[in-house]
TORDOKE-825323 format. One line per field, with one value per residue: x, y negated, z negated of N, C-alpha, C in turn; residue in three letters. Coordinates in steps of 0.2 Angstrom, whole numbers, plus 5000, padded with zeros to 4 digits. Example, Ala and Ser with C-alpha at 12.3 -4.5 7.8 and 13.67 -1.06 7.14 Angstrom:
nx = 5066,5064
ny = 5028,5011
nz = 4961,4965
cax = 5062,5068
cay = 5022,5005
caz = 4961,4964
cx = 5066,5064
cy = 5016,5000
cz = 4961,4961
rest = ALA,SER
# end
This chain:
nx = 5258,5249,5245,5238,5227,5221,5217,5208,5198,5194,5189,5178,5170,5168,5160,5149,5145,5142,5131,5122,5120,5114,5102,5097,5095,5086,5075,5073,5069,5057,5049,5049,5041,5030,5025,5023,5013,5003,5001,4997,4984,4978,4977,4969,4957,4954,4951,4937,4932,4940,4937,4924,4925,4932,4922,4912,4919,4921,4908,4905,4914,4908,4896,4900,4907,4896,4888,4897,4897,4884,4883,4886,4875,4865,4868,4866,4852,4847,4851,4844,4831,4831,4832,4820,4811,4814
ny = 4835,4839,4851,4848,4841,4851,4859,4851,4850,4864,4866,4857,4864,4876,4872,4867,4880,4886,4878,4881,4895,4894,4888,4897,4908,4902,4901,4914,4919,4912,4917,4930,4928,4923,4934,4944,4938,4938,4952,4955,4948,4954,4967,4964,4960,4971,4980,4982,4989,5000,5006,5009,5019,5028,5031,5037,5048,5055,5058,5066,5077,5081,5085,5096,5104,5107,5115,5125,5131,5135,5145,5158,5161,5160,5170,5181,5179,5182,5195,5201,5199,5206,5219,5220,5220,5232
nz = 5042,5052,5047,5035,5041,5048,5037,5031,5041,5041,5028,5029,5039,5032,5021,5028,5033,5021,5017,5027,5025,5013,5016,5024,5015,5006,5015,5018,5006,5003,5014,5010,4998,5003,5011,5001,4994,5003,5005,4992,4992,5003,4998,4987,4993,5000,4990,4985,4996,4996,4983,4985,4995,4988,4978,4986,4991,4979,4976,4987,4984,4972,4976,4985,4975,4968,4977,4979,4966,4965,4974,4970,4962,4972,4980,4971,4968,4981,4982,4972,4977,4988,4982,4976,4987,4993
cax = 5252,5244,5242,5233,5221,5217,5214,5202,5193,5192,5185,5171,5167,5166,5155,5143,5142,5139,5125,5117,5118,5110,5096,5094,5093,5080,5070,5071,5066,5051,5046,5047,5036,5023,5023,5021,5007,4998,5000,4992,4978,4975,4975,4963,4951,4952,4950,4930,4931,4944,4933,4918,4927,4934,4916,4909,4923,4919,4901,4905,4917,4904,4891,4904,4908,4889,4887,4901,4895,4877,4884,4885,4868,4861,4869,4862,4845,4846,4852,4838,4825,4832,4830,4812,4808,4816
cay = 4831,4843,4857,4845,4840,4858,4861,4847,4853,4870,4865,4854,4870,4881,4869,4868,4887,4887,4875,4884,4901,4893,4886,4904,4911,4899,4902,4921,4920,4909,4921,4936,4927,4923,4941,4947,4935,4940,4959,4955,4946,4960,4973,4962,4959,4978,4984,4984,4994,5006,5008,5012,5025,5033,5034,5041,5054,5058,5061,5072,5082,5084,5089,5102,5108,5110,5120,5131,5134,5138,5150,5165,5161,5161,5177,5185,5179,5186,5202,5203,5198,5212,5225,5220,5221,5239
caz = 5043,5056,5043,5031,5045,5049,5031,5030,5046,5039,5022,5031,5042,5027,5018,5033,5033,5015,5017,5032,5022,5007,5019,5026,5009,5004,5020,5017,4999,5004,5018,5005,4993,5007,5013,4995,4992,5008,5004,4986,4995,5007,4993,4983,4998,5002,4984,4985,5001,4994,4978,4988,4998,4982,4975,4991,4991,4973,4977,4991,4980,4967,4980,4987,4969,4966,4982,4977,4959,4966,4979,4967,4960,4978,4982,4966,4969,4987,4981,4968,4981,4992,4978,4975,4993,4995
cx = 5246,5241,5237,5226,5217,5214,5207,5196,5190,5187,5178,5167,5164,5160,5148,5140,5139,5132,5120,5115,5113,5103,5093,5092,5086,5074,5068,5067,5058,5046,5044,5041,5029,5021,5020,5014,5001,4996,4995,4985,4974,4973,4969,4957,4949,4950,4942,4929,4934,4940,4927,4919,4929,4927,4913,4913,4922,4913,4901,4909,4912,4898,4894,4905,4901,4887,4891,4899,4888,4878,4883,4878,4863,4861,4865,4855,4843,4846,4846,4831,4825,4830,4823,4809,4809,4814
cy = 4836,4848,4854,4843,4846,4860,4858,4849,4859,4870,4862,4860,4875,4878,4869,4875,4888,4884,4879,4891,4900,4891,4893,4908,4909,4901,4910,4922,4917,4914,4928,4934,4926,4930,4945,4944,4937,4947,4959,4953,4951,4966,4971,4962,4966,4982,4986,4990,5001,5010,5012,5019,5030,5036,5038,5048,5058,5061,5067,5078,5085,5088,5096,5107,5111,5115,5126,5135,5137,5144,5157,5166,5163,5168,5182,5185,5183,5193,5205,5204,5204,5219,5226,5222,5229,5243
cz = 5046,5051,5038,5035,5046,5043,5030,5034,5044,5033,5024,5034,5037,5023,5022,5033,5027,5014,5021,5029,5016,5010,5021,5020,5006,5008,5019,5011,5000,5008,5014,5001,4997,5009,5006,4993,4997,5007,4997,4988,4999,5003,4989,4987,5000,4996,4984,4990,4999,4988,4980,4991,4993,4979,4980,4991,4985,4973,4981,4988,4975,4971,4982,4981,4967,4970,4980,4971,4960,4971,4976,4965,4966,4980,4977,4967,4976,4986,4977,4972,4986,4989,4977,4981,4995,4989
rest = UNK,UNK,UNK,UNK,UNK,UNK,UNK,UNK,UNK,UNK,UNK,UNK,UNK,UNK,UNK,UNK,UNK,UNK,UNK,UNK,UNK,UNK,UNK,UNK,UNK,UNK,UNK,UNK,UNK,UNK,UNK,UNK,UNK,UNK,UNK,UNK,UNK,UNK,UNK,UNK,UNK,UNK,UNK,UNK,UNK,UNK,UNK,UNK,UNK,UNK,UNK,UNK,UNK,UNK,UNK,UNK,UNK,UNK,UNK,UNK,UNK,UNK,UNK,UNK,UNK,UNK,UNK,UNK,UNK,UNK,UNK,UNK,UNK,UNK,UNK,UNK,UNK,UNK,UNK,UNK,UNK,UNK,UNK,UNK,UNK,UNK
# end
């Protein structure tokens, strides 16, 4: 009889542990969903800022590229100007 009582006690404890682990799983899953939703909202709210930053960067790059492409022209004009003066 003692073995049967121990078995019942052990089964009760195992069921309690299963129940607690299931609760932990559910809590973890809910927290993961909350974090995912928060990250999505953060990305969505920051998206206009990011787009503006990208546009500003693109404009700066275009200006830099324009300067670089104009540099040989400026040097050529300076050279021609020097030749005319001399």
